[in-house]
MDAnalysis code that builds the backbone (N, CA, C; Angstrom):
import MDAnalysis as mda
import numpy as np

u = mda.Universe.empty(204, n_residues=68, atom_resindex=np.repeat(np.arange(68), 3), trajectory=True)
u.add_TopologyAttr("name", ["N", "CA", "C"] * 68)
u.add_TopologyAttr("resid", np.arange(1, 69))
u.add_TopologyAttr("resname", ["MET", "TYR", "THR", "LYS", "THR", "THR", "ASN", "THR", "LYS", "LEU", "VAL", "LEU", "MET", "LEU", "LEU", "ILE", "ILE", "THR", "PHE", "THR", "ILE", "VAL", "SER", "LEU", "VAL", "ALA", "ILE", "ASN", "PHE", "ILE", "LEU", "LEU", "ALA", "PHE", "SER", "CYS", "ASN", "LYS", "THR", "ARG", "LYS", "LYS", "LEU", "ASN", "LYS", "ASN", "LYS", "GLY", "VAL", "VAL", "SER", "VAL", "ARG", "SER", "THR", "LYS", "PRO", "GLU", "ALA", "GLU", "THR", "HIS", "LEU", "ALA", "PRO", "THR", "GLY", "SER"])
u.atoms.positions = np.array([
    [37.305, 23.099, 21.994],
    [37.433, 22.327, 20.655],
    [36.537, 23.058, 19.580],
    [35.200, 23.141, 19.882],
    [34.350, 23.841, 19.046],
    [34.150, 25.300, 19.533],
    [34.023, 26.175, 18.606],
    [33.701, 27.560, 19.030],
    [32.204, 27.707, 19.263],
    [31.800, 28.850, 19.789],
    [30.375, 28.969, 20.072],
    [29.554, 29.026, 18.830],
    [30.044, 29.617, 17.758],
    [29.219, 29.695, 16.513],
    [29.137, 28.367, 15.838],
    [30.131, 27.551, 15.972],
    [30.138, 26.203, 15.376],
    [29.176, 25.397, 16.149],
    [29.146, 25.483, 17.464],
    [28.263, 24.681, 18.312],
    [26.786, 25.041, 17.964],
    [26.471, 26.348, 17.802],
    [25.140, 26.726, 17.560],
    [24.666, 26.281, 16.082],
    [25.588, 26.291, 15.234],
    [25.377, 25.772, 13.849],
    [25.013, 24.327, 13.825],
    [25.754, 23.555, 14.695],
    [25.440, 22.082, 14.783],
    [24.108, 21.873, 15.390],
    [23.755, 22.631, 16.420],
    [22.408, 22.492, 17.056],
    [21.353, 22.865, 16.114],
    [21.538, 23.938, 15.325],
    [20.519, 24.364, 14.345],
    [20.412, 23.340, 13.251],
    [21.470, 22.750, 12.805],
    [21.414, 21.748, 11.723],
    [20.669, 20.483, 12.254],
    [20.963, 20.072, 13.458],
    [20.296, 18.934, 14.058],
    [18.800, 19.133, 14.244],
    [18.400, 20.426, 14.627],
    [17.001, 20.716, 14.822],
    [16.288, 20.754, 13.402],
    [16.933, 21.235, 12.428],
    [16.321, 21.259, 11.057],
    [16.173, 19.808, 10.612],
    [17.110, 18.988, 10.769],
    [17.044, 17.606, 10.288],
    [15.917, 16.855, 11.014],
    [15.866, 17.087, 12.367],
    [14.851, 16.422, 13.176],
    [13.489, 16.930, 12.786],
    [13.238, 18.264, 12.589],
    [11.973, 18.734, 12.168],
    [11.631, 18.303, 10.840],
    [12.549, 18.141, 9.914],
    [12.194, 17.637, 8.574],
    [11.741, 16.218, 8.627],
    [12.473, 15.429, 9.365],
    [12.095, 13.978, 9.386],
    [10.741, 13.772, 10.121],
    [10.536, 14.547, 11.246],
    [9.202, 14.444, 11.926],
    [8.048, 14.857, 11.021],
    [8.291, 15.932, 10.228],
    [7.141, 16.462, 9.372],
    [6.887, 15.484, 8.215],
    [7.941, 14.822, 7.741],
    [7.753, 13.870, 6.628],
    [7.003, 12.627, 7.162],
    [7.385, 12.163, 8.341],
    [6.604, 11.068, 8.933],
    [5.191, 11.442, 9.161],
    [4.962, 12.598, 9.650],
    [3.554, 13.004, 9.874],
    [2.730, 13.120, 8.609],
    [3.347, 13.600, 7.549],
    [2.634, 13.693, 6.264],
    [2.422, 12.294, 5.785],
    [3.351, 11.453, 6.026],
    [3.145, 9.999, 5.564],
    [1.922, 9.369, 6.166],
    [1.807, 9.576, 7.493],
    [0.676, 9.013, 8.213],
    [-0.644, 9.644, 7.800],
    [-0.655, 10.934, 7.572],
    [-1.873, 11.623, 7.000],
    [-2.250, 11.058, 5.684],
    [-1.319, 10.849, 4.805],
    [-1.612, 10.355, 3.482],
    [-2.141, 8.799, 3.643],
    [-1.516, 8.140, 4.565],
    [-1.932, 6.720, 4.745],
    [-3.355, 6.651, 5.296],
    [-3.750, 7.569, 6.125],
    [-5.037, 7.549, 6.648],
    [-6.127, 7.906, 5.577],
    [-5.810, 8.834, 4.615],
    [-6.746, 9.106, 3.679],
    [-6.794, 8.270, 2.498],
    [-5.784, 7.360, 2.306],
    [-5.725, 6.499, 1.143],
    [-6.297, 5.125, 1.344],
    [-6.689, 4.882, 2.587],
    [-7.158, 3.510, 2.889],
    [-8.517, 3.220, 2.178],
    [-8.723, 2.021, 1.683],
    [-9.966, 1.682, 0.973],
    [-11.053, 1.510, 2.051],
    [-12.071, 2.262, 1.983],
    [-13.136, 2.157, 3.016],
    [-14.329, 1.580, 2.195],
    [-14.389, 0.242, 2.192],
    [-15.493, -0.462, 1.423],
    [-16.507, -0.952, 2.436],
    [-17.756, -0.851, 1.958],
    [-18.838, -1.306, 2.745],
    [-19.486, -2.560, 2.160],
    [-20.005, -3.369, 2.960],
    [-20.641, -4.613, 2.408],
    [-22.000, -4.162, 1.819],
    [-22.202, -4.537, 0.492],
    [-23.440, -4.260, -0.127],
    [-24.385, -5.442, 0.023],
    [-25.482, -5.206, 0.588],
    [-26.464, -6.249, 0.735],
    [-27.212, -6.488, -0.538],
    [-27.168, -7.727, -0.912],
    [-27.852, -8.148, -2.121],
    [-29.306, -8.561, -1.812],
    [-30.261, -7.920, -2.447],
    [-31.650, -8.160, -2.241],
    [-32.049, -9.585, -2.707],
    [-31.523, -9.970, -3.853],
    [-31.740, -11.208, -4.418],
    [-30.832, -12.364, -3.921],
    [-31.297, -13.165, -3.080],
    [-30.445, -14.139, -2.404],
    [-30.637, -15.490, -3.083],
    [-31.179, -15.509, -4.207],
    [-31.426, -16.784, -4.931],
    [-30.208, -17.308, -5.563],
    [-30.125, -18.614, -5.752],
    [-28.945, -19.360, -6.229],
    [-29.044, -19.224, -7.797],
    [-27.966, -18.836, -8.347],
    [-27.986, -18.699, -9.836],
    [-26.945, -19.730, -10.295],
    [-27.386, -20.588, -11.156],
    [-26.457, -21.625, -11.745],
    [-26.266, -21.305, -13.250],
    [-25.029, -21.385, -13.616],
    [-24.640, -21.118, -14.999],
    [-24.196, -22.372, -15.687],
    [-24.824, -22.754, -16.707],
    [-24.446, -23.948, -17.450],
    [-23.725, -23.582, -18.711],
    [-22.681, -24.319, -18.977],
    [-21.881, -24.100, -20.219],
    [-22.605, -24.771, -21.340],
    [-22.682, -24.079, -22.505],
    [-23.309, -24.663, -23.712],
    [-22.412, -25.536, -24.538],
    [-21.056, -25.212, -24.445],
    [-20.129, -26.072, -25.211],
    [-19.310, -26.920, -24.314],
    [-18.955, -28.103, -24.721],
    [-18.242, -29.052, -23.778],
    [-16.810, -28.576, -23.582],
    [-16.312, -28.826, -22.487],
    [-14.946, -28.415, -22.164],
    [-13.969, -29.337, -22.792],
    [-13.060, -28.780, -23.537],
    [-12.021, -29.548, -24.237],
    [-10.811, -29.791, -23.291],
    [-10.324, -31.024, -23.426],
    [-9.125, -31.388, -22.611],
    [-7.872, -30.871, -23.312],
    [-6.966, -30.347, -22.585],
    [-5.730, -29.891, -23.220],
    [-4.601, -30.839, -22.711],
    [-3.858, -31.284, -23.708],
    [-2.763, -32.207, -23.448],
    [-1.474, -31.435, -23.586],
    [-0.582, -31.651, -22.610],
    [0.793, -30.948, -22.714],
    [1.697, -31.855, -23.406],
    [2.580, -31.217, -24.121],
    [3.607, -31.958, -24.884],
    [4.732, -32.385, -23.926],
    [5.280, -33.562, -24.122],
    [6.335, -33.995, -23.301],
    [7.620, -33.138, -23.441],
    [8.176, -32.845, -22.283],
    [9.402, -31.973, -22.434],
    [10.640, -32.699, -22.423],
    [10.692, -33.913, -21.987],
    [11.939, -34.793, -22.123],
    [12.874, -34.439, -21.000],
    [12.524, -33.676, -20.017],
    [13.456, -33.418, -18.956],
    [13.299, -34.294, -17.747],
])
């Protein structure tokens, strides 16, 4: 059904597609490894409690009736 040259072309095409997909997946994992946020916990030397008081009173907001 297939000739020898057609069969080798199909094998070569499948190898190229497989190699391309594997290399793209490998590049994706390499980029994922280097793009992760590596945050460290910063120790705060001042462990005192800081309280903030507001100087102006909080105003209440009233919503308009929608009628629905």
